[in-house]
N, C-alpha and C positions, 0 to 999 in steps of 0.2 A: 396902522392896522397890525402890521409885523411886530411892532414894539410892544402892542398889547398883549399879543400871544406871546411873547418871550416872556412877559411879566406874570401874566397868568401861569404859565408852565412853572417857571422859577418859585412862585407862590407854592403851586401844587407840590412840586418836590420838597420844600421846606415845611410845608403841612405833613407831608409823608415821614421826614425825619422826625419832627416833633412826637407823631404817634408812636415811631418805632422807639424813642427815647422814653416815652411814658410807658410802653409795654416791658420794656427789659427791666425797670426795676421792680415791677411788680412780679416777673418770672424770679428773679434774684430772691424776692422775700419769700416767694413760696418754696423755693430750693432750700433756703435755710432754715424755713419753718418745717421741712419734712427730713431734718436731718436724724440721728439716731437710728440709723441702720445697724441691724442686729440679728444675729442667726438665730432662728426658733427652733430649728429642726436640723439635724445634720447626719451625713452617712459616709463611711470610708469608702473611696474608689478601689473595688479589690478584683483582681482577675481570676476567673473561675472560684469566686466567692471565698478566697483564700489570702492570707496574709503572704506578703507584705502589702500595706496600703500604698497606692500609687498616687493620692488625691483624696479630695472629699467634695461632695455634693452638699448644698447648703439651700433651704429655704430662708428667704430673708423677709424682714419687715421693717418699715421705719414708722415715725409716729404719725405719718398722715395715713396710716392704713393701708400702704401700698405694699404689695407682696412680688418678690420674683427670686428665680432660682438661679444660683450661680455654681459652676464647678470651678475648683482651684487645683491644679496638678501639682505635685511635689516639685517636679523638674520641667523645664521647657520641652515642648515636644518635639521629637525626630521629625525629617522630612515625611515619613512614612505613616504619619499617625493623625489622628483627628480626635476633638473630644467636643460634646455638647452636653447644655444642660436643658431641661424640660420642666415646665410651670404646669401643673395639672390641675383645674379649678373642679371642685365638688360642689354641688348646690348652686343655686339663683338661676337665672336666665341663659347664664353660660355653662352649665354644667356639662363636665366632659371636655371642655376646651383645653387645648395643649398648644403650648406656646415654647419655642425653642430660642437660643440665641440668635438664629437666623431670621426669627420674625423680626417684623418692623418695629424699631424701638429697643432690639437688642443688640448687642455689640458683636455680633458673628461669631461662629463656631470658632474652638482653638485649634490654630494650624501651627505649623513648624515654626519654632523659636518662641511661641507663647505659653503661658500658663493658665489663663482664666478668661471666662465668658460668663456673660450674664444675659438673662431673659428680660424682655420688655415688663415694666412695673404695670401691676393691676391693682386698681383702687378697690377695695371691698371693706365699706362699712357695715354691711349686712352680717349678724352673728351667725346665719345658716350657710355661710359660705366658708369652704376650708380648702386648703391646699396641699401639694406634696410636690415636692422635687425629686427629678430623676436625672442622674448622670451616666453618659455612655462614652465610651472610649473605643475608638475605630482603628484599625490598623489596615495597610496595604501591603500584603505580602507578594504582588506581582498580579494579583487577579482581581484587583478592586478592594474597596474598602469594606472590611467585616467586624462586625462589633465584637470584641473581645472582653469588654467589662460593662455592668451595668448595676447600679445600685441606687435605691430610692430613700426618702426620708419618709418617717412617718407623717400621715396627716396631721396639719395643725392649722389654728387659726391665730 
C-alpha cells in the first residue's frame, strides 16, 4: 500500500512537470509575438517646467496592443531621490484607472542607483480607449519626499 502511494505521488509530480513544460513554450511564444515595443508619445522630465531635461516619460505600445508607461532618467538617482511612471486610461470599463511602476506587474519605482521603471502592461484592443503617461520625480531634503517635477505625454492610442 505504501509503495502504491509513493508511485501515485511520483506520477502526480511528473504530471505537474509535464504541464509546466507545456505552458512555458506557450508563454515564450506569446512574449516573442508581442515584441515590437515602441514609444508612441513622450515628454521631457523638467524641473519647474524649465530646461534642462533630467529624463523622459514615455507611453509605450507593442504589437499585441499592450500599453504601458515608463520613465527613463538621464543618470542614476542619488539616495534622496525617487521617480515613478503612471499610466492613465481614458475610456472603456476602467476609465480613469491609474497604474504606477509600484502596481502589481510593474517593476517598482526608481530608487537610488537606478534609472528606469515601467508600469504593468494593459491590453486594449478597443479603439475607444486611449492612454497617457505621467512621470514624477521626488526628492527628500529632510522632511519627507516631495514632488519636484512632473510631465505627461499626450493622450494616444
